[in-house]
N, CA and C of each residue as an Amber inpcrd file, in Angstrom:
protein
   423
 -48.7280000 125.3060000 224.7250000 -47.9500000 125.0080000 223.5390000
 -47.6790000 126.2820000 222.7230000 -48.7080000 127.1490000 222.6300000
 -48.5350000 128.3920000 221.8990000 -47.4680000 129.2520000 222.5610000
 -47.4530000 129.2440000 223.8790000 -46.4910000 130.0390000 224.6340000
 -45.0630000 129.6150000 224.2960000 -44.8230000 128.3300000 224.2270000
 -43.4940000 127.8120000 223.8910000 -43.1230000 128.2340000 222.4700000
 -44.0870000 128.1500000 221.5590000 -43.8380000 128.5620000 220.1860000
 -43.4480000 130.0330000 220.1100000 -44.1730000 130.8960000 220.8200000
 -43.8660000 132.3280000 220.8260000 -42.4990000 132.6030000 221.4360000
 -42.1670000 131.8930000 222.4800000 -40.8580000 132.0740000 223.1270000
 -39.7430000 131.6630000 222.1680000 -39.9190000 130.5420000 221.4810000
 -38.9210000 130.1000000 220.5150000 -38.7770000 131.1010000 219.3720000
 -39.8880000 131.6140000 218.8740000 -39.8300000 132.6260000 217.8090000
 -39.0870000 133.8660000 218.2800000 -39.3680000 134.2940000 219.4830000
 -38.6980000 135.4620000 220.0440000 -37.1980000 135.2190000 220.1630000
 -36.8220000 134.0630000 220.6760000 -35.4020000 133.7480000 220.8200000
 -34.6900000 133.7110000 219.4720000 -35.3170000 133.1040000 218.4660000
 -34.7120000 133.0520000 217.1450000 -34.5770000 134.4370000 216.5260000
 -35.6200000 135.2550000 216.6710000 -35.5520000 136.5940000 216.0840000
 -34.4890000 137.4380000 216.7600000 -34.3540000 137.3410000 218.0740000
 -33.3070000 138.0820000 218.7900000 -31.9320000 137.5790000 218.3660000
 -31.8010000 136.2720000 218.2140000 -30.5210000 135.7010000 217.7870000
 -30.1160000 136.1630000 216.4020000 -31.0490000 136.1840000 215.4550000
 -30.7380000 136.6330000 214.1020000 -30.4310000 138.1170000 214.0680000
 -31.1400000 138.9030000 214.8670000 -30.8920000 140.3450000 214.9180000
 -29.4990000 140.6260000 215.4480000 -29.1150000 139.9520000 216.5200000
 -27.7760000 140.1970000 217.0700000 -26.6940000 139.7250000 216.1200000
 -26.9380000 138.6520000 215.3700000 -25.9640000 138.1810000 214.3940000
 -25.7910000 139.2060000 213.2780000 -26.8880000 139.7670000 212.8040000
 -26.8220000 140.7690000 211.7380000 -26.0880000 142.0090000 212.2140000
 -26.3230000 142.4330000 213.4410000 -25.6370000 143.5980000 213.9740000
 -24.1580000 143.3140000 214.1520000 -23.8280000 142.1160000 214.5550000
 -22.4350000 141.7440000 214.7500000 -21.6750000 141.8130000 213.4350000
 -22.3450000 141.4570000 212.3380000 -21.7070000 141.4710000 211.0240000
 -21.2430000 142.8750000 210.6500000 -22.0470000 143.8730000 210.9260000
 -21.6700000 145.2450000 210.5920000 -20.8660000 145.8950000 211.7110000
 -20.9090000 145.3440000 212.9010000 -20.1610000 145.9300000 213.9940000
 -20.8040000 147.2130000 214.4710000 -20.1400000 147.8380000 215.4170000
 -20.6620000 149.0490000 216.0480000 -20.8850000 150.1610000 215.0320000
 -19.8550000 150.5230000 214.3060000 -19.9710000 151.5750000 213.3080000
 -19.6380000 151.0580000 211.9090000 -19.5770000 149.7470000 211.7460000
 -19.1710000 149.1710000 210.4660000 -20.0330000 149.5860000 209.2980000
 -21.3490000 149.6670000 209.5040000 -22.2380000 150.0590000 208.4270000
 -22.0090000 151.4950000 207.9920000 -21.8390000 152.3780000 208.9610000
 -21.6040000 153.7890000 208.6480000 -20.2600000 153.9700000 207.9470000
 -19.2540000 153.2880000 208.4530000 -17.9210000 153.4020000 207.8520000
 -17.9500000 152.8780000 206.4210000 -18.5920000 151.7430000 206.2240000
 -18.6790000 151.1640000 204.8770000 -19.3780000 152.1240000 203.9340000
 -20.4890000 152.6950000 204.3810000 -21.2280000 153.6270000 203.5250000
 -20.3790000 154.8410000 203.1660000 -19.6870000 155.4040000 204.1580000
 -18.8500000 156.5800000 203.9010000 -17.7020000 156.2310000 202.9640000
 -17.0840000 155.0720000 203.1820000 -15.9850000 154.6490000 202.3150000
 -16.4880000 154.4240000 200.8990000 -17.6330000 153.7910000 200.7850000
 -18.2120000 153.5160000 199.4780000 -18.4990000 154.8240000 198.7440000
 -19.0910000 155.7920000 199.4150000 -19.3630000 157.1050000 198.8130000
 -18.0670000 157.7910000 198.3900000 -17.0670000 157.7360000 199.2670000
 -15.7780000 158.3710000 198.9960000 -15.1440000 157.7690000 197.7360000
 -15.1090000 156.4480000 197.6700000 -14.4850000 155.7670000 196.5300000
 -15.2590000 156.0530000 195.2440000 -16.5800000 156.0060000 195.3140000
 -17.3910000 156.2800000 194.1310000 -17.1400000 157.6990000 193.6180000
 -17.0380000 158.6360000 194.5410000 -16.7760000 160.0260000 194.1520000
 -15.3900000 160.1580000 193.5350000 -14.3780000 159.5520000 194.1720000
 -13.0110000 159.6290000 193.6630000 -12.8650000 158.9720000 192.2930000
 -13.6000000 157.8940000 192.0690000 -13.5370000 157.2030000 190.7790000
 -14.3750000 157.9160000 189.7220000 -15.2440000 158.8160000 190.1450000
 -16.1110000 159.5200000 189.2080000 -17.1170000 158.5940000 188.5450000
 -17.7270000 157.7260000 189.3370000 -18.6640000 156.7460000 188.7850000
 -19.9770000 157.4000000 188.3830000 -20.5200000 156.9420000 187.2750000
 -21.8610000 157.3640000 186.8730000 -22.8630000 156.6860000 187.8040000
 -24.1100000 157.0990000 187.7200000 -25.1460000 156.5060000 188.5650000
 -25.2690000 155.0050000 188.2920000 -25.2310000 154.6360000 187.0280000
 -25.3310000 153.2220000 186.6460000 -24.1390000 152.4320000 187.1780000
 -22.9420000 152.9940000 187.0160000 -21.7430000 152.3120000 187.5240000
 -21.8110000 152.1720000 189.0410000 -22.2580000 153.2260000 189.7220000
 -22.3520000 153.1950000 191.1820000 -23.3370000 152.1210000 191.6420000
 -24.4340000 151.9770000 190.9280000 -25.4270000 150.9530000 191.2780000
 -24.8650000 149.5460000 191.0930000 -24.0390000 149.3610000 190.1000000
 -23.4180000 148.0490000 189.8630000 -22.2360000 147.8210000 190.7940000
 -21.5530000 148.9010000 191.1700000 -20.3690000 148.8350000 192.0270000
 -20.7370000 148.5030000 193.4740000 -21.8200000 149.0910000 193.9590000
 -22.1950000 148.9830000 195.3760000 -22.2840000 147.5630000 195.9110000
 -23.0450000 146.6540000 195.2870000 -23.1500000 145.3110000 195.8660000
 -21.8070000 144.5660000 195.8940000 -20.9940000 144.7790000 194.8900000
 -19.6820000 144.1160000 194.8550000 -18.8090000 144.6850000 195.9730000
 -18.8530000 146.0080000 196.1450000 -18.0510000 146.6400000 197.1950000
 -18.5060000 146.1990000 198.5780000 -19.8100000 146.0770000 198.7830000
 -20.3350000 145.6440000 200.0790000 -19.7960000 144.2520000 200.4210000
 -19.8180000 143.3590000 199.4520000 -19.2880000 142.0070000 199.6970000
 -17.7890000 142.0470000 199.9770000 -17.0650000 142.8600000 199.2270000
 -15.6270000 143.0140000 199.4700000 -15.3830000 143.5150000 200.8910000
 -16.1200000 144.5370000 201.2960000 -15.9400000 145.1270000 202.6150000
 -16.2330000 144.1130000 203.7200000 -17.2980000 143.3330000 203.5520000
 -17.6440000 142.3120000 204.5490000 -16.5310000 141.2740000 204.6640000
 -16.0220000 140.8240000 203.5240000 -14.9460000 139.8290000 203.5510000
 -13.6700000 140.4140000 204.1420000 -13.4090000 141.6860000 203.8610000
 -12.2310000 142.3550000 204.4140000 -12.3340000 142.4480000 205.9310000
 -13.4900000 142.8370000 206.4290000 -13.7000000 142.9100000 207.8900000
 -13.5640000 141.5310000 208.5280000 -14.1180000 140.5340000 207.8650000
 -14.0430000 139.1610000 208.3830000 -12.5810000 138.7030000 208.4650000
 -11.8090000 138.9800000 207.4220000 -10.3880000 138.6080000 207.4100000
  -9.6270000 139.3640000 208.4930000  -9.9090000 140.6550000 208.6440000
  -9.2390000 141.4400000 209.6840000  -9.5310000 140.8850000 211.0610000
 -10.7530000 140.4640000 211.2710000 -11.1260000 139.8990000 212.5690000
 -10.5070000 138.5160000 212.7710000 -10.5620000 137.7020000 211.7390000
 -10.1070000 136.3130000 211.8400000  -8.5870000 136.1960000 211.9870000
  -7.8380000 137.0680000 211.3080000  -6.3800000 136.9320000 211.2830000
  -5.6590000 138.0690000 211.9930000  -6.3470000 138.7890000 212.8790000
  -5.7200000 139.9370000 213.5270000  -4.5070000 139.5540000 214.3710000
  -4.4290000 138.3220000 214.8000000  -3.2930000 137.8730000 215.6030000
  -2.0670000 137.5120000 214.7750000  -2.2290000 137.3200000 213.4870000
  -1.1230000 136.9180000 212.6100000  -1.0490000 137.8970000 211.4430000
  -0.2710000 138.9430000 211.6040000  -0.2140000 140.0380000 210.6280000
   0.2330000 139.5740000 209.2420000   1.1580000 138.6260000 209.1800000
   1.6510000 138.1520000 207.8980000   0.5520000 137.4250000 207.1210000
  -0.1700000 136.5440000 207.7870000  -1.2700000 135.8300000 207.1360000
  -2.3710000 136.8220000 206.7660000  -2.6060000 137.8000000 207.6310000
  -3.6130000 138.8220000 207.3380000  -3.2650000 139.5680000 206.0530000
  -2.0180000 139.9800000 205.9060000  -1.5980000 140.6760000 204.6870000
  -1.8200000 139.8160000 203.4500000  -1.5090000 138.5250000 203.5810000
  -1.6950000 137.6060000 202.4600000  -3.1800000 137.4840000 202.1060000
  -4.0310000 137.3330000 203.1130000  -5.4720000 137.1940000 202.8620000
  -6.0370000 138.4640000 202.2320000  -5.5830000 139.6210000 202.7070000
  -6.0560000 140.8910000 202.1440000  -5.6090000 141.0110000 200.6840000
  -4.3730000 140.6360000 200.4060000  -3.8790000 140.6800000 199.0200000
  -4.6960000 139.7520000 198.1240000  -5.0020000 138.5570000 198.6110000
  -5.8140000 137.6210000 197.8370000  -7.2150000 138.1810000 197.5810000
  -7.7820000 138.8000000 198.6170000  -9.1040000 139.4270000 198.4720000
  -9.0840000 140.5250000 197.4130000  -8.0680000 141.3680000 197.4640000
  -7.9700000 142.4840000 196.5210000  -7.8050000 141.9960000 195.0910000
  -7.0190000 140.9610000 194.9060000  -6.8460000 140.4130000 193.5590000
  -8.1680000 139.8530000 193.0400000  -8.8620000 139.1160000 193.9040000
 -10.1380000 138.5190000 193.5040000 -11.1700000 139.6030000 193.1940000
 -11.2640000 140.6050000 194.0640000 -12.2730000 141.6530000 193.8570000
 -11.8780000 142.6320000 192.7540000 -10.5970000 142.7930000 192.5000000
 -10.1880000 143.6300000 191.3670000 -10.7900000 143.0690000 190.0880000
 -10.7540000 141.7540000 189.9650000 -11.3430000 141.1070000 188.7890000
 -12.8610000 141.2910000 188.7350000 -13.5070000 141.4130000 189.8970000
 -14.9500000 141.6400000 189.9210000 -15.2930000 143.1110000 189.6670000
 -14.3900000 144.0220000 190.0400000 -14.6130000 145.4470000 189.7930000
 -14.3860000 145.8130000 188.3160000 -13.4860000 145.0810000 187.6340000
 -13.1320000 145.4030000 186.2400000 -14.3280000 145.5510000 185.3030000
 -15.2710000 144.6030000 185.2770000 -16.4010000 144.7580000 184.3480000
 -17.2920000 145.9580000 184.6870000 -17.2410000 146.4090000 185.9290000
 -18.1050000 147.5040000 186.3730000 -17.4630000 148.8610000 186.1000000
 -16.1680000 149.0060000 186.4570000 -15.5170000 150.3210000 186.4000000
 -14.3420000 150.3840000 185.4370000 -13.9910000 149.2830000 184.8300000
 -12.8540000 149.2530000 183.9200000 -11.5720000 148.8510000 184.6480000
 -10.5730000 148.5030000 183.8480000  -9.3330000 147.9750000 184.4290000
  -8.5810000 149.0020000 185.2670000  -8.3940000 150.2000000 184.7460000
  -7.6230000 151.2200000 185.4550000  -8.2820000 151.5820000 186.7920000
  -9.5770000 151.8490000 186.7450000 -10.2630000 152.2520000 187.9690000
 -10.4290000 151.0910000 188.9510000 -10.3910000 149.8510000 188.4640000
 -10.5000000 148.7110000 189.3870000  -9.2920000 148.6500000 190.3150000
  -8.1370000 149.0860000 189.8430000  -6.9550000 149.1600000 190.7000000
  -7.0180000 150.3720000 191.6300000  -7.6270000 151.4570000 191.1400000
  -7.7160000 152.6780000 191.9280000  -8.6410000 152.5240000 193.1390000
  -9.5430000 151.5690000 193.0990000 -10.4380000 151.3240000 194.2400000
  -9.6060000 151.1680000 195.5090000  -8.5380000 150.4050000 195.4260000
  -7.7440000 150.0970000 196.6090000  -6.8650000 151.2700000 197.0240000
  -6.4610000 152.0870000 196.0610000  -5.7130000 153.3100000 196.3720000
  -6.6070000 154.2490000 197.1730000  -7.8430000 154.4260000 196.7250000
  -8.7810000 155.3110000 197.4070000  -9.2250000 154.7290000 198.7450000
  -9.2930000 153.4160000 198.8280000  -9.6040000 152.7640000 200.1020000
  -8.5230000 153.1300000 201.1240000  -7.2600000 153.0400000 200.7160000
  -6.1400000 153.3730000 201.6120000  -6.1900000 154.8410000 202.0220000
  -6.4720000 155.7340000 201.0700000  -6.5920000 157.1590000 201.3830000
  -7.6730000 157.3880000 202.4340000  -8.8120000 156.7310000 202.2610000
  -9.9200000 156.8790000 203.1980000  -9.5200000 156.4000000 204.5880000
  -8.9080000 155.2300000 204.6620000  -8.4890000 154.6740000 205.9550000
  -7.4590000 155.5870000 206.6140000  -6.4980000 156.0810000 205.8400000
  -5.4880000 157.0000000 206.3890000  -6.1360000 158.2610000 206.9430000
  -7.1320000 158.7710000 206.2420000  -7.8320000 159.9830000 206.6980000
  -8.6020000 159.7060000 207.9930000  -9.2550000 158.5590000 208.0730000
  -9.9830000 158.1860000 209.2960000  -9.0120000 158.0700000 210.4670000
  -7.8590000 157.4600000 210.2360000  -6.8490000 157.3260000 211.3000000
  -6.3810000 158.7020000 211.7490000  -6.1410000 159.5940000 210.8020000
  -5.6920000 160.9520000 211.1310000  -6.7470000 161.6870000 211.9610000
  -8.0060000 161.5820000 211.5580000  -9.0850000 162.2350000 212.3010000
  -9.1690000 161.6770000 213.7130000  -9.0560000 160.3840000 213.8330000
  -9.1230000 159.7450000 215.1570000  -7.9660000 160.2000000 216.0430000
  -6.7630000 160.2510000 215.4900000  -5.6030000 160.7020000 216.2600000
  -5.7610000 162.1610000 216.6840000  -6.2990000 162.9920000 215.7960000
  -6.5400000 164.3960000 216.1380000  -7.5300000 164.5130000 217.2860000
  -8.5800000 163.7160000 217.2540000  -9.5780000 163.7470000 218.3300000
  -8.9710000 163.3240000 219.6580000  -8.1690000 162.2770000 219.6180000
  -7.5100000 161.8090000 220.8440000  -6.5860000 162.8920000 221.3820000
  -5.8230000 163.5120000 220.5010000  -4.9070000 164.5830000 220.9060000
  -5.6740000 165.7590000 221.4940000  -6.7770000 166.1350000 220.8600000
  -7.5860000 167.2430000 221.3610000  -8.1740000 166.9310000 222.7350000
  -8.5880000 165.6840000 222.9430000  -9.1030000 165.2850000 224.2630000
  -8.0190000 165.3960000 225.3190000  -6.8190000 164.9320000 224.9760000
  -5.7040000 165.0070000 225.9320000  -5.3860000 166.4570000 226.2550000
  -5.3400000 167.3050000 225.2480000  -5.0570000 168.7200000 225.4610000
  -6.1680000 169.3810000 226.2640000  -7.4030000 168.9830000 226.0060000
  -8.5330000 169.5190000 226.7620000  -8.4630000 169.1560000 228.2230000
  -8.0810000 167.9310000 228.5210000  -7.9230000 167.5030000 229.9220000
  -6.7890000 168.2490000 230.5910000  -5.7010000 168.4300000 229.8680000
  -4.5580000 169.1520000 230.4390000  -4.9410000 170.5980000 230.7250000
  -5.6900000 171.2310000 229.8280000  -6.1360000 172.6100000 230.0430000
  -7.1140000 172.6970000 231.2100000  -7.9840000 171.7210000 231.3510000
  -8.9410000 171.7180000 232.4550000  -8.2360000 171.5850000 233.7930000
  -7.2230000 170.7700000 233.8520000  -6.4740000 170.5910000 235.1090000
  -5.7300000 171.8580000 235.4810000  -5.1530000 172.5310000 234.5170000
  -4.3740000 173.7370000 234.8170000  -5.2860000 174.9240000 235.1690000
  -6.5450000 174.8740000 234.7660000  -7.4700000 175.9660000 235.0240000
  -8.1750000 175.8490000 236.3580000  -8.0930000 174.6770000 237.0140000
  -8.7670000 174.4800000 238.2940000  -8.0490000 175.2960000 239.3750000
  -8.8170000 176.0020000 240.2160000  -8.1900000 176.7640000 241.3020000
  -7.6280000 175.8410000 242.3720000  -6.5060000 176.2200000 242.9180000
  -5.8720000 175.4260000 243.9670000  -6.4200000 175.8800000 245.3010000
  -6.8330000 174.9680000 246.1230000  -7.3880000 175.3120000 247.4420000
  -6.5900000 174.7060000 248.5270000
């Protein structure tokens, strides 16, 4: 009986661990942290503001990822859901960072995403160029 109990506990713990990892995705936690730091720096948040901003931003980011995953097949509905999320979270950011900066959160979010896309495209381009250079450098036999 104890053996069955231990097996069930193990299965539940593995299931919860994989669910938690799935929520953040492969690099989702790192990306969220970097984006959060970037936005806080751009907004010039004080330590107190940053501490109050973080939990709200984490929830926003999780809901944004969930919407992106859920509606990725329907771009129009996705845009609508993202707009609704931003309006709702803008109201939650206002008491923490003020009205003006609550709108700037999304401007800085876009800047961050654009920069990540640019870095990714540069890496892909560099890999392609590296492969092309490697092929041209091989001796012909």
